[in-house]
N, C-alpha and C positions, 0 to 999 in steps of 0.2 A: 584397599586391597593391601593384604599383608605380604611382604616380600623380604627375604633375607638378603643383604648386601654385604660385600666385603669391600670396605673402603679404607683409605689411608686415615689413620686417626689424625695425624698432623693436618692433612687438608680439611677435614671435617671440622677440627677444632677452629682452624683459621676462618672457615666459612661461617661457622656460627658466632665467632667474635666479630666479624665484618658485618653480619646481618643483625647483630645485637640480640641473639636469641640463644637459648639453652635447649631449644627443641629440634631433635634431629629431623623430624618429619618436615618441620617448617622450612629448615634451610634446604633440605633436599628438593622440596616443592619449589622454593625460590630459585635453586639453580636449574631445574628443569624448566621452569617458565622463562628464565633468562636465555637458556640455550635454544628453546623453540623460538622466542621472539627474535633472536640474533639470526637464526637460520632463515626464518621468513622475511626478514629484511634483506639478507643476502639474495634470495631468490627474487624478491621483487626488484632490487637493484639490478640484477642480471637481466631481468625481463625488460626494465626501462632503460637500460644502459647506463653507462657511468659517465659522470662529467668530472673533470678536475677543476675545482673552484680555487683559484688562487686570491683569497681575500686577506687584505692586510688589516692591522689593528684599526687604523683609520676607517676603512671600509665598514668594519663591523660597528664602530661607534656611529657613524654616519647612518646606517641602517636602524640602529637603536633609537636615534633621535627622530627619525622619520615615522616611528610606530606611534 
């Protein structure tokens, strides 16, 4: 689909640099996919409830050793 967008040149250039691409379409699609993924995860977390996990570095290291 062809669409005209007015976006900040600075934001677009930074996004393209971080994505490692010079293709505007690619970076816009990456941004949209990331936005959608984050919102879906937020909705899922809201449905499941949130837990505060207080893990220390040693807890994480122990979990890695158990794998």
